[in-house]
C-alpha positions in Angstrom: -4.5 4.8 0.4 -3.5 1.6 -1.2 -1.8 2.0 -4.6 -3.2 -0.3 -7.3 -0.3 0.4 -9.7 2.4 -0.4 -7.1 4.5 -3.5 -8.0 3.4 -6.4 -5.8 6.0 -7.8 -3.5 6.3 -11.5 -4.2 5.7 -13.9 -1.3 9.0 -15.7 -1.7 12.4 -15.4 -0.2 14.0 -15.9 -3.6 15.3 -12.9 -5.4 14.5 -12.7 -9.1 16.8 -10.4 -11.0 15.9 -8.7 -14.3 17.3 -5.8 -16.3 15.5 -2.5 -16.3 16.1 1.1 -17.3 15.5 2.8 -13.9 18.5 5.0 -14.3 21.1 6.3 -11.8 20.4 7.6 -8.4 22.3 9.6 -5.7 22.8 7.9 -2.4 23.2 9.3 1.0 24.1 8.2 4.5 22.8 9.2 8.0 24.7 12.3 9.4 25.2 11.9 13.1 27.3 15.0 13.6 26.0 17.4 16.3 22.8 19.1 15.2 22.5 17.2 11.9 19.8 14.8 12.8 16.1 15.8 12.5 14.5 16.4 15.9 13.6 13.2 17.7 15.9 10.8 15.7 18.0 9.0 18.3 21.7 8.5 18.2 22.3 4.7 18.6 24.6 3.0 21.0 24.3 -0.4 19.3 24.2 -1.3 15.6 22.7 -4.6 14.3 23.0 -5.8 10.7 20.3 -8.1 9.2 20.9 -10.1 6.1 23.3 -9.3 3.2 22.8 -6.8 0.4 22.8 -8.4 -3.0 23.4 -5.8 -5.6 20.6 -3.5 -4.8 20.5 0.0 -3.3 22.2 0.7 0.0 20.3 -0.6 3.0 17.6 1.1 5.0 18.7 2.4 8.4 16.1 1.7 11.1 16.4 3.3 14.5 14.4 2.6 17.7 15.3 3.4 21.3 19.1 3.3 21.3 19.5 0.7 18.5 20.3 1.0 14.8 19.2 -1.8 12.4 20.9 -1.9 9.0 18.3 -3.5 6.8 19.0 -4.4 3.1 16.0 -4.2 0.8 14.4 -7.5 -0.2 12.6 -6.0 -3.2 13.9 -3.1 -5.4 14.3 -1.5 -8.7 17.6 0.4 -8.6 20.3 1.2 -11.1 20.1 -1.3 -13.9 18.4 -4.2 -12.0 15.2 -5.2 -10.3 14.5 -7.9 -7.7 11.4 -9.2 -6.0 11.6 -10.9 -2.7 10.1 -11.1 0.8 11.5 -11.8 4.2 9.2 -14.4 5.8 11.1 -14.0 9.1 11.9 -10.3 9.4 14.0 -8.9 12.3 12.2 -7.7 15.4 12.5 -4.1 16.6 10.9 -4.9 19.9 8.2 -2.7 21.3 9.1 1.0 20.8 6.4 3.7 20.6 7.8 4.8 17.2 10.3 3.7 14.6 12.6 6.0 12.6 13.5 5.0 9.0 16.3 6.4 6.8 15.9 6.0 3.1 19.4 6.0 1.5 18.5 7.0 -2.1 18.0 10.7 -2.5 15.5 10.2 -5.4 13.2 8.1 -3.3 11.1 10.9 -1.9 8.1 8.9 -0.6 7.8 6.3 2.1 4.7 4.2 2.9 4.5 1.7 5.8 1.9 -1.0 6.0 1.2 -3.1 9.1 0.0 -6.7 8.8 -1.2 -8.6 11.9 0.3 -11.9 12.8 -1.2 -15.3 12.0 -2.6 -16.6 8.7 -1.8 -14.2 5.8 -5.3 -14.3 4.3 -7.0 -13.7 7.7 -4.7 -10.9 8.8 -5.7 -7.2 9.2 -3.7 -4.7 7.2 -3.5 -1.0 8.0 -1.4 1.9 6.9 1.0 3.1 9.7 1.2 6.8 10.3 4.3 8.1 8.4 5.9 11.6 8.8 8.6 13.1 6.7 11.3 14.5 9.0 13.6 15.7 6.2 17.1 14.7 5.0 15.9 11.1 4.2 14.4 10.5 7.7 10.9 9.4 8.4 9.1 8.6 11.7 6.5 5.7 11.8 3.8 5.4 14.4 1.5 2.4 14.7 -2.2 2.3 14.2 -4.7 -0.4 15.4 -4.6 -2.7 18.4 -1.5 -3.4 20.4 0.2 -6.7 19.2 2.7 -8.3 16.9 2.7 -6.8 13.4 4.8 -7.1 10.3 5.7 -3.6 9.2 6.4 -3.4 5.4 8.3 -0.3 4.2 8.1 0.9 0.6 10.2 3.8 -0.6 10.1 5.2 -4.1 10.1 8.4 -6.3 8.7 10.0 -9.4 12.1 9.5 -11.2 11.7 5.7 -11.1 12.9 3.0 -8.8 11.9 1.7 -5.4 13.0 -0.4 -2.5 11.1 -2.4 0.2 11.9 -4.3 3.4 10.1 -5.5 6.5 10.5 -5.7 10.3 8.5 -7.3 13.1 7.0 -4.8 15.6 5.3 -5.6 18.9 3.3 -2.4 19.2 2.9 -1.4 22.9 -0.5 0.3 23.1 -3.8 0.3 21.4 -4.3 3.0 18.8 -7.4 4.0 16.8 -7.8 2.3 13.4 -7.6 4.6 10.4 -10.9 5.7 8.8 -12.4 3.1 6.5 -11.5 3.5 2.8 -12.8 2.1 -0.4 -11.9 2.2 -4.1 -13.3 0.8 -7.4 -11.8 -0.2 -10.7 -13.8 -1.0 -13.8 -12.4 1.0 -16.8 -8.8 1.4 -18.0 -7.3 3.8 -20.5 -5.6 1.7 -23.2 -3.7 4.1 -25.5 -6.6 6.6 -25.3 -9.4 4.0 -25.7 -11.7 2.7 -23.0 -10.8 -0.9 -22.0 -11.2 -3.0 -18.9 -8.7 -5.4 -17.2 -11.3 -6.6 -14.6 -13.7 -5.3 -12.0 -12.4 -4.7 -8.4 -14.0 -3.1 -5.5 -12.1 -2.9 -2.2 -13.1 -1.8 1.3 -10.7 -1.8 4.2 -10.2 -0.5 7.8 -13.6 -1.7 8.9 -13.9 -2.3 12.6 -15.2 -5.8 11.9 -15.4 -8.1 8.9 -19.0 -8.1 7.5 -21.0 -11.3 7.4 -23.1 -10.3 4.4 -22.1 -7.8 1.7 -23.6 -7.0 -1.7 -22.3 -4.4 -4.2 -24.1 -3.0 -7.1 -22.2 -0.9 -9.6 -23.6 1.4 -12.3 -21.1 2.6 -14.9 -22.2 5.6 -17.1 -20.2 6.7 -20.1 -19.9 10.4 -21.2 -22.8 10.0 -23.7 -25.2 8.8 -21.0 -25.2 5.1 -21.9 -25.0 3.0 -18.7 -24.7 -0.5 -17.3 -25.7 -1.9 -13.9 -24.3 -5.1 -12.5 -23.7 -6.9 -9.2 -20.0 -7.3 -8.3 -18.7 -10.7 -7.3 -17.5 -11.0 -3.7 -14.3 -12.9 -3.1 -13.9 -14.0 0.5 -10.8 -16.2 0.1 -8.2 -13.7 1.1 -9.8 -10.4 1.9 -8.3 -10.1 5.4 -9.8 -8.9 8.7 -12.0 -5.8 8.5 -12.0 -5.8 4.7 -14.2 -6.6 1.7 -13.0 -7.6 -1.8 -15.1 -7.9 -4.9 -13.5 -9.3 -8.0 -15.5 -9.4 -11.2 -17.3 -10.2 -13.3 -14.7 -9.4 -15.9 -17.3 -9.6 -18.6 -19.2 -6.7 -17.0 -16.0 -4.6 -17.2 -15.6 -5.2 -20.9 -19.2 -4.5 -21.5 -19.0 -1.2 -19.6 -15.9 -0.2 -21.6 -17.9 -0.5 -24.8 -20.6 1.9 -23.6 -18.9 5.0 -25.0 -16.1 7.4 -24.3 -14.4 9.0 -21.2 -15.1 10.1 -18.6 -17.0 7.2 -16.9 -19.1 7.7 -13.8 -19.3 5.0 -11.2 -22.3 4.8 -8.8 -21.8 2.1 -6.2 -24.4 0.8 -3.7 -22.9 -1.3 -1.0 -25.1 -3.2 1.4 -23.3 -4.4 4.5 -25.2 -6.6 6.9 -28.5 -5.0 5.8 -27.2 -1.3 5.9 -27.1 0.5 2.6 -24.2 2.8 1.7 -23.8 4.8 -1.6 -20.8 6.4 -3.3 -19.9 7.9 -6.7 -16.7 8.6 -8.5 -15.4 9.4 -12.0 -12.7 7.8 -14.0 -10.2 9.0 -14.9 -10.9 12.4 -13.3 -10.9 11.1 -9.7 -8.1 8.5 -10.0 -4.6 9.3 -8.9 -2.1 9.7 -11.8 -1.2 6.4 -13.5 -3.8 4.6 -11.4 -7.0 2.8 -12.2 -8.6 2.9 -8.8 -11.2 5.6 -8.1 -11.5 6.4 -4.3 -15.0 6.2 -2.9 -16.6 8.1 0.0 -19.7 6.3 1.1 -22.8 7.9 2.7 -23.6 7.1 5.4 -20.0 6.6 6.3 -18.6 3.1 6.8 -17.5 2.0 10.2 
């Protein structure tokens, strides 16, 4: 699931440094002593270093086949500093069936990995790779979607604060199924305990094909039963392959926030190329902690 509250990685190779209070963190290194590695993690015969660390956390360790890649983060919040950056020409890991990732900060207990197809950024398909926690800081990553050249973006973080991100290029060797289609909607926000709105957003991704026609109608109902129905505004500029993005109208979000108090029920009718799909969700009850996006499950299911 995509996280709406996650800090966006800037599309620039420049690093912008700023002070923050993310605290101290314990670091660790891969243990290659006999029996120490989780099952399946290879012991390398060659080590490659890419780029230079610039005051952030220790680098990721990426292993594939018999090669180890030492990969500094291009974006992070660690210690007393933050940086936002992006490697427009990430190193290639070739075409292994899977990639192993070591996260060097003990407090970063989660890892997500997003694949983006090659070509124009706004026309690219983005899917979540399959990530498995192997223990002791190690993770395995398996590709999803069609075989081809993908940029694989890693993002590691934890509940204690801080994060780190980096990217590699991966020529995936075989076609794999796409993940199931997903969707989420944002209308209402909790501003110091009061309903507010920072905009209307409806996202759908992992569709087999990009729809030609799509219309979304959203009904927002406050706890006291007052409701508002409006048509969301589709944005086709940079939705990506197999995805839909509706952005606005912002005025409808503000009007919905003034209906009453929490919780708010969302009823969404999405018509894709003539086929109608419906879904419902409740904010904040159904939203992940510290997130505005309510996941949606449509009936009939999207494909």
